[in-house]
C-alpha positions as CSV (number, residue, x, y, z in Angstrom):
1,M,33.7,8.8,-10.8
2,K,34.4,10.8,-14.5
3,K,30.9,10.6,-15.1
4,Y,28.6,13.0,-17.0
5,I,26.1,15.1,-15.8
6,Y,23.8,17.7,-17.4
7,T,23.6,20.5,-15.5
8,K,22.5,24.3,-16.5
9,G,21.8,22.8,-20.4
10,E,25.0,21.3,-21.1
11,F,26.5,17.8,-20.4
12,V,30.0,17.8,-17.8
13,E,31.9,15.5,-16.2
14,S,30.8,15.1,-12.5
15,T,34.2,16.4,-11.2
16,S,33.9,19.7,-12.8
17,T,30.7,20.8,-11.6
18,G,30.5,22.4,-8.0
19,I,27.8,23.6,-5.6
20,D,27.2,27.3,-4.6
21,I,27.8,27.1,-0.9
22,F,25.6,29.9,-0.4
23,S,22.5,28.5,-2.0
24,Q,19.0,27.5,-0.4
25,S,19.1,24.3,-1.3
26,V,22.2,23.7,0.7
27,H,21.5,26.0,3.7
28,Y,17.8,25.0,4.3
29,G,17.2,22.1,1.9
30,F,14.5,24.3,-0.6
31,G,14.9,22.0,-3.6
32,V,12.9,19.5,-5.3
33,F,14.1,16.2,-6.7
34,E,12.7,13.0,-8.9
35,G,13.5,9.1,-9.4
36,L,13.3,7.9,-12.8
37,R,14.2,3.7,-14.1
38,S,15.4,3.3,-17.2
39,Y,15.3,-0.9,-18.2
40,V,16.9,-3.0,-21.2
41,T,14.1,-3.8,-23.3
42,D,13.5,-6.0,-26.5
43,N,12.3,-2.4,-27.6
44,G,15.6,-0.7,-26.9
45,V,16.7,1.1,-23.8
46,K,13.4,2.7,-22.2
47,I,12.8,5.1,-19.3
48,F,9.8,4.1,-17.5
49,K,7.2,6.9,-17.3
50,A,9.6,9.8,-18.2
51,K,6.7,12.3,-18.9
52,E,4.8,11.3,-15.6
53,H,8.0,11.9,-12.9
54,F,8.9,15.2,-15.2
55,E,5.6,16.5,-14.9
56,R,5.7,15.8,-11.0
57,L,9.0,17.6,-10.5
58,M,7.1,20.7,-12.2
59,K,4.2,20.3,-9.6
60,S,6.9,19.9,-6.5
61,C,8.7,23.0,-7.6
62,E,4.9,25.0,-8.1
63,K,3.6,23.9,-4.3
64,I,6.6,25.6,-2.9
65,G,7.3,28.4,-5.3
66,I,10.5,27.4,-6.9
67,P,10.6,29.3,-9.6
68,F,11.4,26.5,-12.4
69,K,9.7,26.1,-15.8
70,R,11.2,23.8,-18.5
71,D,10.1,21.8,-21.3
72,V,9.5,18.2,-19.9
73,Y,10.5,16.6,-23.6
74,E,13.6,18.3,-23.4
75,L,14.6,17.0,-20.1
76,I,13.9,13.3,-21.3
77,R,15.6,14.2,-24.4
78,A,18.2,15.2,-22.0
79,S,17.8,12.2,-19.9
80,Y,18.5,9.5,-22.6
81,R,21.5,11.1,-23.9
82,L,23.0,11.0,-20.7
83,L,22.2,7.1,-20.3
84,E,24.2,7.1,-23.6
85,L,27.3,9.6,-22.2
86,N,27.6,7.2,-19.8
87,K,27.5,4.1,-21.4
88,L,24.3,3.1,-18.7
89,D,21.5,1.2,-19.7
90,N,19.6,0.2,-16.5
91,A,20.1,2.6,-14.4
92,Y,18.8,5.1,-11.6
93,I,18.2,8.9,-13.1
94,R,18.3,11.5,-10.9
95,P,17.2,15.0,-11.8
96,L,17.6,18.1,-8.5
97,V,16.2,21.4,-8.9
98,T,18.5,23.9,-6.5
99,T,17.7,27.2,-6.0
100,G,19.9,30.2,-6.1
101,R,21.8,32.4,-3.0
102,G,19.8,33.7,-0.4
103,M,20.1,33.7,3.2
104,D,17.2,35.6,4.1
105,L,14.6,32.9,3.8
106,K,12.7,34.6,1.1
107,I,12.7,32.8,-2.1
108,N,14.8,34.0,-5.2
109,D,14.4,33.6,-8.6
110,V,17.2,31.9,-9.6
111,A,16.6,28.1,-10.1
112,D,18.0,24.9,-12.6
113,I,18.3,21.5,-12.8
114,T,21.1,19.1,-12.8
115,I,20.5,15.4,-13.8
116,M,22.6,12.5,-12.5
117,A,22.6,8.7,-13.6
118,W,24.0,5.5,-11.8
119,E,23.9,1.9,-12.7
120,W,20.8,0.4,-10.4
121,D,20.3,-3.5,-9.5
122,F,17.7,-5.1,-7.3
123,Y,16.8,-2.5,-4.0
124,N,18.1,-4.4,-0.8
125,G,18.8,-7.7,-2.7
126,N,15.3,-7.9,-3.7
127,K,15.2,-10.3,-0.3
128,L,11.8,-10.1,2.3
129,L,12.5,-7.2,4.4
130,N,12.2,-7.0,8.3
131,T,10.9,-3.6,9.5
132,C,9.6,-2.0,12.1
133,I,7.7,0.4,13.3
134,S,9.5,3.5,13.5
135,S,9.3,6.2,16.6
136,H,9.6,9.0,13.7
137,R,6.7,10.2,12.7
138,R,5.7,11.3,9.2
139,S,6.0,15.5,9.0
140,S,2.5,17.3,9.2
141,P,1.3,18.0,5.9
142,K,0.4,21.6,7.7
143,T,4.5,22.4,8.0
144,S,4.8,21.7,4.2
145,P,3.6,19.5,1.1
146,I,3.6,15.8,1.9
147,D,2.8,15.1,-1.9
148,A,5.7,17.3,-3.3
149,K,9.5,15.5,-3.5
150,I,11.1,18.4,-1.3
151,T,14.7,17.9,-1.0
152,G,13.9,19.0,3.3
153,N,11.5,16.5,3.6
154,Y,14.0,13.6,3.7
155,I,15.7,14.5,6.6
156,N,13.3,12.9,8.3
157,S,13.4,9.8,6.1
158,I,17.2,9.6,7.1
159,I,16.5,9.5,10.7
160,A,13.8,7.1,10.3
161,T,15.7,5.0,8.5
162,T,19.1,5.0,10.5
163,E,17.0,4.4,13.5
164,A,15.6,1.1,11.9
165,T,18.8,-0.6,10.7
166,N,20.7,0.6,14.4
167,N,18.3,-1.7,15.5
168,G,18.8,-4.7,13.0
169,Y,16.1,-4.0,10.5
170,D,16.1,-3.2,6.7
171,D,13.0,-0.7,6.5
172,A,11.1,1.7,8.8
173,I,7.3,1.9,8.3
174,Q,6.2,5.2,9.1
175,L,3.0,6.7,11.3
176,D,1.0,10.2,10.1
177,E,1.0,12.4,12.5
178,R,-2.5,10.8,13.5
179,G,-1.2,7.4,13.6
180,F,-2.3,6.1,11.2
181,V,0.6,3.7,8.7
182,A,1.6,6.3,5.6
183,E,4.6,5.2,4.4
184,T,7.8,4.0,4.7
185,P,10.8,6.7,4.4
186,G,10.9,6.3,0.6
187,A,8.0,4.1,-0.3
188,N,4.5,3.7,-0.8
189,L,2.8,0.1,1.3
190,F,0.2,-2.3,0.5
191,C,-1.1,-5.2,2.4
192,E,-3.3,-8.0,1.7
193,K,-6.0,-9.0,4.0
194,D,-8.3,-12.0,2.7
195,G,-7.5,-11.3,-1.4
196,K,-7.9,-7.8,-1.0
197,I,-5.5,-5.4,-1.1
198,Y,-5.1,-2.1,0.8
199,T,-3.1,0.8,0.9
200,P,-3.0,4.2,2.8
201,A,-5.1,6.8,1.6
202,S,-4.2,9.2,-1.1
203,S,-4.4,12.2,0.4
204,E,-2.2,15.2,1.9
205,Y,-0.4,12.1,4.4
206,I,1.4,10.6,2.0
207,L,2.6,10.8,-1.4
208,A,0.8,8.9,-3.5
209,G,3.7,7.4,-5.9
210,I,3.7,7.0,-9.4
211,T,4.6,3.2,-9.1
212,R,1.6,3.0,-6.6
213,A,-0.8,4.0,-9.1
214,T,0.7,1.7,-11.6
215,L,0.0,-0.9,-9.1
216,I,-3.3,-0.3,-8.7
217,R,-4.2,0.1,-12.3
218,I,-2.7,-3.9,-12.9
219,A,-4.2,-5.2,-9.7
220,K,-8.3,-3.5,-11.1
221,S,-6.8,-5.2,-14.5
222,F,-6.6,-8.6,-12.9
223,D,-9.8,-8.1,-10.6
224,I,-8.3,-7.5,-7.4
225,D,-9.9,-5.6,-4.8
226,V,-8.1,-2.4,-3.7
227,I,-9.3,-0.2,-1.0
228,E,-7.7,2.8,-0.2
229,K,-8.3,4.1,3.2
230,D,-6.9,4.9,6.7
231,I,-4.8,1.5,8.2
232,T,-4.0,1.3,12.0
233,P,-0.5,-0.5,13.1
234,E,-2.4,-3.1,14.0
235,E,-4.0,-3.5,10.8
236,F,-1.2,-3.3,9.2
237,K,0.6,-6.0,11.5
238,D,-2.4,-8.2,11.4
239,A,-2.8,-8.6,7.3
240,D,-2.0,-11.6,5.5
241,S,0.9,-9.9,3.9
242,A,2.5,-7.0,3.0
243,F,5.0,-5.5,0.5
244,L,6.6,-1.9,-0.5
245,C,6.8,-0.1,-3.8
246,S,8.6,3.1,-5.6
247,T,10.6,3.7,-8.4
248,A,13.7,2.3,-7.1
249,A,12.8,-0.3,-5.0
250,E,10.1,-1.9,-7.8
251,V,8.0,-4.1,-5.8
252,V,9.3,-5.6,-2.5
253,G,7.7,-7.8,0.2
254,I,8.0,-7.4,3.9
255,G,8.7,-10.5,5.7
256,S,7.9,-9.2,9.5
257,V,6.8,-6.0,11.3
258,D,8.1,-6.0,15.0
259,D,9.4,-9.0,14.3
260,V,6.4,-11.0,14.1
261,P,6.4,-12.5,10.6
262,Y,3.1,-12.8,8.2
263,R,1.3,-15.6,7.8
264,L,1.3,-15.7,4.0
265,N,4.0,-17.1,2.1
266,F,4.9,-14.3,0.3
267,E,5.5,-15.8,-3.2
268,D,1.3,-17.0,-2.6
269,S,0.7,-13.7,-2.2
270,V,-1.1,-10.8,-3.8
271,G,2.0,-8.7,-3.6
272,A,4.2,-11.5,-5.5
273,T,1.5,-11.5,-8.5
274,L,1.9,-7.8,-8.7
275,Q,5.5,-7.6,-8.6
276,R,5.7,-10.5,-11.6
277,A,3.5,-8.0,-13.6
278,Y,5.5,-4.8,-13.0
279,K,8.2,-5.9,-14.0
280,K,7.0,-7.5,-17.5
281,L,5.4,-4.2,-17.8
282,V,8.7,-2.0,-17.0
283,L,10.5,-4.4,-19.5
284,D,7.8,-4.4,-21.9
285,K,6.5,-7.5,-22.2
286,L,2.8,-6.5,-20.9
287,S,1.6,-3.8,-22.9
288,Y,-0.3,-1.0,-20.7
289,E,-3.7,-1.4,-23.2
290,V,-4.0,-4.9,-21.7
291,I,-4.1,-3.5,-17.7
292,I,-5.8,-0.4,-18.2
């Protein structure tokens, strides 16, 4: 695959770059990343909320002391150029900040960014998901920041996803260390009860995503009550419907948890309304002035 990537300030073929085997990112998972989506809109190819994503990338670096500072708009321009070079329009974009050599567990002063992009369509075929409550809880915020996209944190996500898929499920519902519903391994969660939507409280126990914040704003603009609170597994299962959201997945309905289906047809749910509105928004068919 002779795709181009952006690394160390240059555009090079992906096959021509190597990874420093002595990097702290390789040995210890000491790095951060982001995920962005681009869409074909009536106004051309647009990267949705690029500024917010790259600002969060910088904040993630700050939270764990990675010495990486770059101009956000430079990285946005590089991302658009990367799409042009790879002839991509509907794409997923992955910026990855890696760190330099160091086997002594001390933060070194070397860090750089690589940006990759590839074609992207629907997550999991855009079907309703059959999920399970995972036996693997989210990592404790007392060990490393949960509200930063740290590469090493996602070992937990891989283990939980693997367990779920090995048991025949599409995805996992993970609890936080206190036993409340937190996230899936890669997405935020909402459930609906009596026309109101609930989502785990934005706190140190979840990565409160950019897509999550966008959906909350859309819901409030539609006069839909949004309650952020600690949600027990029993409350989540007893909801009328549920859905997950992320940049990669957008908005996807959840059909069941632990083989117990939700009682409300997803197409009749608040989640489906938000799913349609979000899609219009990313395609420039719904103005921000309408929803804020």
